[in-house]
LUMPAKE-449986 format. One record per residue (C-alpha): residue number from 1; z, x, y. Coordinates in steps of 0.25 Angstrom, whole numbers, plus 5000, padded with zeros to 4 digits. Layout:
<lobas>
NUM / Z / X / Y
...
</lobas>
This chain:
<lobas>
1 / 5012 / 5154 / 4928
2 / 5020 / 5151 / 4939
3 / 5031 / 5146 / 4928
4 / 5028 / 5158 / 4919
5 / 5031 / 5168 / 4930
6 / 5044 / 5159 / 4934
7 / 5048 / 5160 / 4920
8 / 5046 / 5176 / 4919
9 / 5053 / 5177 / 4933
10 / 5066 / 5171 / 4927
11 / 5066 / 5179 / 4915
12 / 5066 / 5191 / 4923
13 / 5077 / 5186 / 4932
14 / 5084 / 5183 / 4919
15 / 5082 / 5197 / 4914
16 / 5086 / 5203 / 4927
17 / 5099 / 5194 / 4927
18 / 5102 / 5198 / 4913
19 / 5101 / 5213 / 4917
20 / 5112 / 5209 / 4929
21 / 5121 / 5201 / 4920
22 / 5129 / 5214 / 4914
23 / 5134 / 5225 / 4921
24 / 5136 / 5238 / 4914
25 / 5141 / 5252 / 4917
26 / 5142 / 5264 / 4908
27 / 5152 / 5275 / 4909
28 / 5154 / 5287 / 4902
29 / 5168 / 5289 / 4895
30 / 5165 / 5302 / 4887
31 / 5149 / 5305 / 4888
32 / 5153 / 5321 / 4883
33 / 5158 / 5322 / 4867
34 / 5157 / 5331 / 4855
35 / 5149 / 5329 / 4843
36 / 5156 / 5319 / 4834
37 / 5163 / 5312 / 4846
38 / 5162 / 5300 / 4855
39 / 5154 / 5297 / 4868
40 / 5162 / 5286 / 4877
41 / 5157 / 5276 / 4886
42 / 5162 / 5264 / 4894
43 / 5152 / 5253 / 4896
44 / 5157 / 5243 / 4907
45 / 5149 / 5229 / 4906
46 / 5151 / 5218 / 4916
47 / 5143 / 5204 / 4913
48 / 5138 / 5198 / 4927
49 / 5132 / 5186 / 4920
50 / 5136 / 5172 / 4920
51 / 5137 / 5171 / 4906
52 / 5140 / 5179 / 4893
53 / 5134 / 5192 / 4890
54 / 5131 / 5198 / 4877
55 / 5131 / 5213 / 4877
56 / 5126 / 5222 / 4864
57 / 5129 / 5238 / 4867
58 / 5124 / 5246 / 4855
59 / 5134 / 5257 / 4849
60 / 5128 / 5270 / 4845
61 / 5131 / 5284 / 4841
62 / 5126 / 5297 / 4843
63 / 5125 / 5304 / 4830
64 / 5113 / 5311 / 4827
65 / 5108 / 5326 / 4830
66 / 5098 / 5322 / 4842
67 / 5108 / 5314 / 4848
68 / 5103 / 5300 / 4845
69 / 5111 / 5288 / 4847
70 / 5112 / 5279 / 4835
71 / 5115 / 5264 / 4836
72 / 5129 / 5261 / 4829
73 / 5135 / 5248 / 4826
74 / 5144 / 5240 / 4829
75 / 5138 / 5239 / 4844
76 / 5146 / 5232 / 4856
77 / 5143 / 5217 / 4857
78 / 5149 / 5212 / 4870
79 / 5151 / 5198 / 4876
80 / 5154 / 5198 / 4891
81 / 5158 / 5184 / 4897
82 / 5153 / 5183 / 4912
83 / 5158 / 5193 / 4922
84 / 5166 / 5200 / 4910
85 / 5167 / 5216 / 4910
86 / 5169 / 5225 / 4898
87 / 5170 / 5240 / 4896
88 / 5164 / 5244 / 4883
89 / 5167 / 5258 / 4877
90 / 5154 / 5264 / 4871
91 / 5158 / 5275 / 4861
92 / 5147 / 5285 / 4854
93 / 5150 / 5293 / 4843
94 / 5144 / 5307 / 4843
95 / 5140 / 5312 / 4830
96 / 5143 / 5326 / 4825
97 / 5128 / 5330 / 4823
98 / 5124 / 5326 / 4839
99 / 5120 / 5337 / 4846
100 / 5127 / 5341 / 4859
101 / 5121 / 5338 / 4873
102 / 5118 / 5327 / 4882
103 / 5112 / 5313 / 4877
104 / 5110 / 5300 / 4884
105 / 5110 / 5290 / 4874
106 / 5106 / 5275 / 4876
107 / 5116 / 5263 / 4876
108 / 5111 / 5250 / 4874
109 / 5117 / 5237 / 4880
110 / 5111 / 5224 / 4876
111 / 5113 / 5211 / 4884
112 / 5105 / 5198 / 4885
113 / 5092 / 5202 / 4884
114 / 5093 / 5216 / 4891
115 / 5097 / 5230 / 4884
116 / 5102 / 5240 / 4893
117 / 5101 / 5256 / 4890
118 / 5112 / 5264 / 4894
119 / 5112 / 5279 / 4894
120 / 5124 / 5286 / 4889
121 / 5124 / 5301 / 4892
122 / 5132 / 5309 / 4885
123 / 5136 / 5324 / 4881
124 / 5139 / 5329 / 4867
125 / 5145 / 5342 / 4865
126 / 5147 / 5353 / 4855
127 / 5159 / 5362 / 4854
128 / 5152 / 5372 / 4862
129 / 5151 / 5362 / 4873
130 / 5165 / 5366 / 4877
131 / 5159 / 5376 / 4888
132 / 5155 / 5365 / 4895
133 / 5167 / 5364 / 4904
134 / 5172 / 5377 / 4908
135 / 5179 / 5384 / 4921
136 / 5192 / 5374 / 4922
137 / 5201 / 5375 / 4933
138 / 5213 / 5368 / 4936
139 / 5223 / 5368 / 4949
140 / 5235 / 5361 / 4948
141 / 5251 / 5362 / 4953
142 / 5259 / 5373 / 4945
143 / 5272 / 5366 / 4948
144 / 5275 / 5350 / 4948
145 / 5284 / 5339 / 4949
146 / 5281 / 5329 / 4939
147 / 5286 / 5317 / 4948
148 / 5273 / 5321 / 4957
149 / 5259 / 5319 / 4952
150 / 5251 / 5331 / 4954
151 / 5236 / 5334 / 4953
152 / 5228 / 5345 / 4945
153 / 5213 / 5349 / 4948
154 / 5202 / 5359 / 4943
155 / 5189 / 5361 / 4939
156 / 5180 / 5363 / 4928
157 / 5164 / 5367 / 4926
158 / 5156 / 5359 / 4917
159 / 5143 / 5362 / 4912
160 / 5139 / 5347 / 4910
161 / 5143 / 5334 / 4914
162 / 5154 / 5328 / 4904
163 / 5166 / 5319 / 4903
164 / 5177 / 5328 / 4898
165 / 5191 / 5324 / 4897
166 / 5201 / 5330 / 4905
167 / 5215 / 5333 / 4901
168 / 5227 / 5337 / 4907
169 / 5240 / 5341 / 4899
170 / 5254 / 5346 / 4905
171 / 5263 / 5352 / 4894
172 / 5273 / 5362 / 4889
173 / 5278 / 5367 / 4875
174 / 5287 / 5355 / 4876
175 / 5276 / 5345 / 4879
176 / 5266 / 5336 / 4886
177 / 5269 / 5329 / 4899
178 / 5256 / 5326 / 4904
179 / 5243 / 5323 / 4896
180 / 5231 / 5316 / 4902
181 / 5216 / 5315 / 4899
182 / 5205 / 5310 / 4907
183 / 5189 / 5311 / 4907
184 / 5183 / 5320 / 4917
185 / 5169 / 5321 / 4922
186 / 5163 / 5335 / 4924
187 / 5148 / 5338 / 4928
188 / 5140 / 5350 / 4928
189 / 5148 / 5361 / 4936
190 / 5162 / 5362 / 4941
191 / 5170 / 5349 / 4940
192 / 5183 / 5346 / 4947
193 / 5194 / 5337 / 4941
194 / 5209 / 5334 / 4947
195 / 5219 / 5326 / 4940
196 / 5233 / 5321 / 4945
197 / 5244 / 5322 / 4935
198 / 5258 / 5313 / 4935
199 / 5269 / 5317 / 4926
200 / 5280 / 5311 / 4920
201 / 5291 / 5312 / 4931
202 / 5301 / 5317 / 4919
203 / 5291 / 5328 / 4914
204 / 5300 / 5338 / 4910
205 / 5301 / 5351 / 4919
206 / 5296 / 5365 / 4913
207 / 5281 / 5373 / 4913
208 / 5269 / 5366 / 4909
209 / 5255 / 5367 / 4906
210 / 5245 / 5360 / 4913
211 / 5231 / 5359 / 4903
212 / 5218 / 5354 / 4908
213 / 5209 / 5352 / 4898
214 / 5193 / 5345 / 4896
215 / 5189 / 5341 / 4883
216 / 5178 / 5333 / 4876
217 / 5183 / 5325 / 4865
218 / 5196 / 5330 / 4863
219 / 5190 / 5346 / 4864
220 / 5194 / 5353 / 4875
221 / 5184 / 5360 / 4882
222 / 5191 / 5367 / 4894
223 / 5205 / 5368 / 4897
224 / 5215 / 5375 / 4907
225 / 5230 / 5375 / 4909
226 / 5240 / 5378 / 4920
227 / 5255 / 5381 / 4921
228 / 5263 / 5369 / 4926
229 / 5278 / 5368 / 4930
230 / 5287 / 5355 / 4932
231 / 5299 / 5359 / 4939
232 / 5313 / 5351 / 4935
233 / 5317 / 5341 / 4946
234 / 5330 / 5333 / 4949
235 / 5330 / 5319 / 4950
236 / 5343 / 5310 / 4949
237 / 5343 / 5296 / 4950
238 / 5357 / 5290 / 4953
239 / 5363 / 5276 / 4958
240 / 5376 / 5268 / 4957
241 / 5378 / 5255 / 4953
242 / 5391 / 5246 / 4954
243 / 5393 / 5233 / 4947
244 / 5404 / 5224 / 4950
245 / 5409 / 5210 / 4945
246 / 5423 / 5204 / 4944
247 / 5426 / 5209 / 4932
248 / 5423 / 5225 / 4936
249 / 5414 / 5235 / 4941
250 / 5405 / 5244 / 4935
251 / 5399 / 5257 / 4943
252 / 5386 / 5265 / 4937
253 / 5383 / 5279 / 4942
254 / 5370 / 5283 / 4935
255 / 5361 / 5295 / 4937
256 / 5347 / 5298 / 4930
257 / 5341 / 5311 / 4930
258 / 5327 / 5308 / 4933
259 / 5324 / 5323 / 4935
260 / 5318 / 5335 / 4924
261 / 5330 / 5343 / 4927
262 / 5344 / 5343 / 4921
263 / 5354 / 5338 / 4933
264 / 5369 / 5340 / 4934
265 / 5375 / 5327 / 4940
266 / 5390 / 5320 / 4941
267 / 5392 / 5306 / 4943
268 / 5406 / 5302 / 4949
269 / 5412 / 5288 / 4955
270 / 5425 / 5287 / 4963
271 / 5433 / 5275 / 4959
272 / 5442 / 5267 / 4967
273 / 5456 / 5265 / 4965
274 / 5453 / 5250 / 4959
275 / 5443 / 5256 / 4951
276 / 5451 / 5268 / 4945
277 / 5460 / 5256 / 4941
278 / 5452 / 5248 / 4934
279 / 5441 / 5257 / 4929
280 / 5438 / 5253 / 4915
281 / 5427 / 5262 / 4911
282 / 5418 / 5275 / 4916
283 / 5408 / 5280 / 4907
284 / 5397 / 5291 / 4910
285 / 5384 / 5288 / 4902
286 / 5371 / 5298 / 4899
287 / 5358 / 5292 / 4897
288 / 5345 / 5298 / 4892
289 / 5332 / 5290 / 4890
290 / 5340 / 5277 / 4890
291 / 5352 / 5279 / 4880
292 / 5364 / 5285 / 4882
293 / 5368 / 5300 / 4878
294 / 5381 / 5302 / 4881
295 / 5394 / 5291 / 4888
296 / 5407 / 5298 / 4891
297 / 5419 / 5294 / 4901
298 / 5417 / 5302 / 4913
299 / 5430 / 5307 / 4921
300 / 5438 / 5300 / 4930
301 / 5447 / 5308 / 4941
302 / 5454 / 5304 / 4952
303 / 5445 / 5292 / 4952
304 / 5432 / 5298 / 4951
305 / 5424 / 5295 / 4938
306 / 5415 / 5307 / 4937
307 / 5405 / 5312 / 4926
308 / 5406 / 5326 / 4928
309 / 5394 / 5335 / 4928
310 / 5383 / 5330 / 4921
311 / 5370 / 5337 / 4915
312 / 5359 / 5325 / 4917
313 / 5346 / 5329 / 4909
314 / 5332 / 5324 / 4914
315 / 5332 / 5309 / 4911
316 / 5346 / 5308 / 4907
317 / 5355 / 5299 / 4916
318 / 5370 / 5297 / 4918
319 / 5379 / 5285 / 4922
320 / 5394 / 5285 / 4927
321 / 5398 / 5270 / 4921
322 / 5412 / 5265 / 4928
323 / 5417 / 5252 / 4925
324 / 5428 / 5245 / 4933
325 / 5435 / 5233 / 4927
326 / 5442 / 5222 / 4935
327 / 5447 / 5215 / 4924
328 / 5462 / 5221 / 4927
329 / 5461 / 5215 / 4941
330 / 5458 / 5201 / 4934
331 / 5467 / 5203 / 4923
332 / 5480 / 5209 / 4930
333 / 5482 / 5197 / 4939
334 / 5482 / 5186 / 4928
335 / 5491 / 5195 / 4919
336 / 5501 / 5196 / 4930
337 / 5501 / 5181 / 4932
338 / 5502 / 5179 / 4917
339 / 5515 / 5189 / 4916
340 / 5521 / 5183 / 4928
341 / 5520 / 5169 / 4921
342 / 5524 / 5175 / 4907
343 / 5537 / 5182 / 4915
344 / 5539 / 5168 / 4921
345 / 5539 / 5161 / 4909
346 / 5547 / 5170 / 4900
347 / 5557 / 5173 / 4911
348 / 5559 / 5158 / 4914
349 / 5571 / 5152 / 4907
350 / 5576 / 5140 / 4916
351 / 5568 / 5128 / 4920
352 / 5575 / 5121 / 4933
353 / 5571 / 5107 / 4937
354 / 5577 / 5101 / 4950
355 / 5573 / 5086 / 4953
356 / 5578 / 5073 / 4960
357 / 5580 / 5062 / 4951
358 / 5586 / 5053 / 4962
359 / 5586 / 5052 / 4977
360 / 5589 / 5040 / 4985
361 / 5596 / 5037 / 4998
362 / 5607 / 5027 / 5002
363 / 5612 / 5023 / 5015
364 / 5606 / 5037 / 5022
365 / 5612 / 5045 / 5012
366 / 5603 / 5052 / 5001
367 / 5606 / 5053 / 4986
368 / 5597 / 5064 / 4978
369 / 5601 / 5067 / 4963
370 / 5596 / 5080 / 4957
371 / 5593 / 5084 / 4944
372 / 5591 / 5099 / 4940
373 / 5587 / 5103 / 4925
374 / 5588 / 5116 / 4918
375 / 5580 / 5119 / 4907
376 / 5581 / 5132 / 4898
377 / 5566 / 5135 / 4894
378 / 5570 / 5150 / 4889
379 / 5574 / 5154 / 4874
380 / 5587 / 5159 / 4880
381 / 5600 / 5154 / 4885
382 / 5603 / 5152 / 4899
383 / 5618 / 5154 / 4903
384 / 5627 / 5153 / 4916
385 / 5616 / 5143 / 4922
386 / 5621 / 5140 / 4936
387 / 5613 / 5129 / 4944
388 / 5615 / 5130 / 4959
389 / 5608 / 5118 / 4967
390 / 5607 / 5120 / 4982
391 / 5611 / 5108 / 4990
392 / 5602 / 5104 / 5002
393 / 5610 / 5103 / 5016
394 / 5608 / 5088 / 5017
395 / 5617 / 5086 / 5003
396 / 5630 / 5080 / 5007
397 / 5636 / 5077 / 4993
398 / 5633 / 5079 / 4979
399 / 5637 / 5073 / 4964
400 / 5634 / 5065 / 4953
401 / 5632 / 5079 / 4945
402 / 5627 / 5077 / 4930
403 / 5633 / 5083 / 4918
404 / 5636 / 5096 / 4925
405 / 5644 / 5095 / 4938
406 / 5639 / 5106 / 4949
407 / 5648 / 5113 / 4958
408 / 5645 / 5110 / 4972
409 / 5646 / 5122 / 4983
410 / 5645 / 5114 / 4997
411 / 5646 / 5128 / 5004
412 / 5634 / 5134 / 4996
413 / 5627 / 5119 / 4995
414 / 5626 / 5122 / 4980
415 / 5628 / 5115 / 4968
416 / 5630 / 5123 / 4955
417 / 5630 / 5119 / 4941
418 / 5634 / 5129 / 4928
419 / 5629 / 5128 / 4914
420 / 5633 / 5140 / 4905
421 / 5620 / 5140 / 4895
422 / 5607 / 5132 / 4894
423 / 5601 / 5136 / 4880
424 / 5585 / 5136 / 4879
425 / 5578 / 5124 / 4880
426 / 5591 / 5116 / 4886
427 / 5591 / 5109 / 4898
428 / 5601 / 5106 / 4908
429 / 5602 / 5094 / 4920
430 / 5609 / 5094 / 4932
431 / 5611 / 5083 / 4940
432 / 5618 / 5080 / 4953
433 / 5617 / 5070 / 4965
434 / 5618 / 5072 / 4981
435 / 5617 / 5065 / 4994
436 / 5614 / 5067 / 5007
437 / 5620 / 5064 / 5021
438 / 5607 / 5062 / 5026
439 / 5595 / 5055 / 5023
440 / 5582 / 5061 / 5015
441 / 5568 / 5058 / 5021
442 / 5556 / 5063 / 5014
443 / 5554 / 5073 / 5004
444 / 5567 / 5081 / 5001
445 / 5566 / 5095 / 4994
446 / 5579 / 5101 / 4986
447 / 5581 / 5115 / 4984
448 / 5579 / 5121 / 4970
449 / 5590 / 5123 / 4961
450 / 5593 / 5137 / 4955
451 / 5599 / 5141 / 4942
452 / 5605 / 5154 / 4938
453 / 5607 / 5157 / 4924
454 / 5608 / 5170 / 4915
455 / 5600 / 5175 / 4903
456 / 5604 / 5186 / 4895
457 / 5612 / 5191 / 4906
458 / 5602 / 5189 / 4916
459 / 5603 / 5179 / 4927
460 / 5592 / 5172 / 4931
461 / 5588 / 5160 / 4942
462 / 5580 / 5149 / 4941
463 / 5576 / 5137 / 4952
464 / 5573 / 5124 / 4950
465 / 5561 / 5116 / 4958
466 / 5564 / 5110 / 4972
467 / 5562 / 5094 / 4970
468 / 5558 / 5087 / 4982
469 / 5563 / 5073 / 4984
470 / 5563 / 5059 / 4993
471 / 5572 / 5049 / 4995
472 / 5565 / 5036 / 4989
473 / 5574 / 5025 / 4995
474 / 5589 / 5021 / 4998
475 / 5598 / 5016 / 4988
476 / 5608 / 5005 / 4991
</lobas>
């Protein structure tokens, strides 16, 4: 007997645990409807067991004249894992023959060895039941700023408990700027309601109608309107952006009409003296809805870049774009260098090279042999050439001239040679030798030779290099 009693006790305990293993909650979504419409409920389930639970929920329709529920298929067959939660939408279609009134319809939920019965309360309406909601009153501001949220509230009298749909619409002849619907629970008597409304900040200004509606199954049973005005407002967003690199500078001055009224603006930029000289482009761009609607060149006067007076519609933007290039500053030095090099190359006619071909010392006297080479590198004839060789103060004697003998001027301390003409590509070599009255030590620098000549009646001058030499040894 003790074993049988213990087995019975365990069975009862298991049965109780089975009932606790499933947690459920039924909420009405649309418990009031017209004939031919649907009732809506939300069933929330949670499996508190450590194992999977199978749940069967019957589906039915209210279709007879007496409002009797008939089970229909397919039904809900749900598998819940341990700890899993699930929300199930329950839809009950109503027949056109269903009588109006209040109903309590059972919903059967089977899990394990248990079957639960849930009561679904519903109200079925006829078209004459629209008188159920009466005496609608609303309170709302008459002038609003679309950038700031506002609230409306009111009351409505109901002859029964129900869940009508509360719809709020703000519109005018140009369109709807707000439309929102939600369920509103009403009970017998006077019911208060309130809603917070947020409009699009860019809602156009103008006169509107605020309409509040209560409806069942898309049938309006009560509504009331109120006048609403949205005045225009001003809101300009402007800034400037300067980006610079070694190639140049870009200046952007934008302005955006973020308001709902027309705005008159003017964009200006003062150019510096350097910017005015290096200005490469200036353009005024008008944008709307992310696309360019107009692009023109602004006026430039007294180093001022100006857009002039602009009328910006709501949502439009204007941008003054200025570009300054630094390329001239980069190119001009190279161009000048190229010009100088080209000028030197094109105007250079004669190359004069001076060198020391021999230098030695004998009994305290230095002997130095000089060679001066002239070459005509132009395509022109060089005439009346006069080669002037200045003599240092330590020179005591000069001689041993080459093919052309020089004229020594002791007062001016120089030697000169004359040549009538030097043809293109022709060379002329002059040599002479001088001695000193003193011994020369270390590096000795000689002055350059100067050559004066004429080209097409122009007298030009060329100089040689300045050679450096050293007495290498004494000759016997």
